[in-house]
C-alpha positions as a LaTeX table, in Angstrom:
\begin{tabular}{lrrr}
\hline
Residue & $x$ (\AA) & $y$ (\AA) & $z$ (\AA) \\
\hline
Met1 & $-0.01$ & $-0.24$ & 0.18 \\
Asn2 & 2.65 & 2.39 & 0.78 \\
Asp3 & 4.29 & 2.55 & $-2.97$ \\
Ser4 & 0.82 & 2.81 & $-4.53$ \\
Ile5 & $-0.04$ & 5.85 & $-2.17$ \\
Lys6 & 3.23 & 7.22 & $-3.03$ \\
Lys7 & 2.94 & 6.77 & $-6.82$ \\
Met8 & $-0.84$ & 8.31 & $-6.87$ \\
Leu9 & 0.80 & 11.31 & $-4.89$ \\
Arg10 & 3.97 & 11.45 & $-7.70$ \\
Leu11 & 6.31 & 11.02 & $-4.31$ \\
Ile12 & 9.62 & 9.82 & $-5.70$ \\
Glu13 & 11.37 & 9.88 & $-2.16$ \\
Lys14 & 12.35 & 6.40 & $-1.22$ \\
Asp15 & 13.00 & 7.27 & 2.22 \\
Leu16 & 9.50 & 8.54 & 3.01 \\
Met17 & 7.48 & 5.66 & 5.14 \\
Ile18 & 3.72 & 6.54 & 5.04 \\
Thr19 & 2.43 & 5.46 & 8.35 \\
Glu20 & $-1.31$ & 6.26 & 8.33 \\
Val21 & $-4.00$ & 6.90 & 6.28 \\
Ser22 & $-7.08$ & 8.72 & 7.05 \\
Tyr23 & $-10.40$ & 10.55 & 6.50 \\
Glu24 & $-11.04$ & 13.59 & 8.46 \\
Thr25 & $-13.43$ & 16.45 & 7.67 \\
Phe26 & $-11.71$ & 20.03 & 6.89 \\
Gln27 & $-13.71$ & 23.15 & 6.40 \\
Lys28 & $-16.82$ & 20.83 & 5.81 \\
Lys29 & $-15.17$ & 18.80 & 3.27 \\
Lys30 & $-13.99$ & 15.00 & 3.69 \\
Thr31 & $-10.29$ & 15.40 & 3.41 \\
Leu32 & $-7.51$ & 12.18 & 2.86 \\
Ile33 & $-5.06$ & 12.70 & 5.29 \\
Val34 & $-1.50$ & 10.97 & 4.65 \\
Asp35 & 0.78 & 10.53 & 7.71 \\
Ala36 & 4.34 & 10.03 & 6.92 \\
Val37 & 7.84 & 10.01 & 8.56 \\
Phe38 & 11.44 & 10.15 & 6.96 \\
Ser39 & 13.47 & 6.83 & 7.73 \\
Pro40 & 16.13 & 7.62 & 8.48 \\
Ala41 & 15.65 & 11.10 & 9.80 \\
Pro42 & 17.41 & 13.72 & 7.47 \\
His43 & 20.39 & 15.48 & 9.20 \\
Thr44 & 20.33 & 19.25 & 10.04 \\
Cys45 & 22.97 & 21.95 & 9.30 \\
Arg46 & 25.32 & 22.35 & 11.94 \\
Asn47 & 25.26 & 26.37 & 10.90 \\
Cys48 & 21.52 & 26.91 & 10.67 \\
Gly49 & 19.64 & 23.73 & 11.46 \\
Ser50 & 17.96 & 23.53 & 8.09 \\
Thr51 & 17.06 & 19.84 & 6.42 \\
Val52 & 17.11 & 21.42 & 2.87 \\
Val53 & 20.03 & 19.91 & 1.12 \\
\hline
\end{tabular}
């Protein structure tokens, strides 16, 4: 299921792990919520703390 959702959302990050998929009501509309984490966690810059490479 993890790869199917990533393909549907056009995500190519191999370290992104989808942990949960659910529906919630947001502004009176049913919304798909996808929870995900990076595994392993990205390293941060020693100078500024940014995780953007």
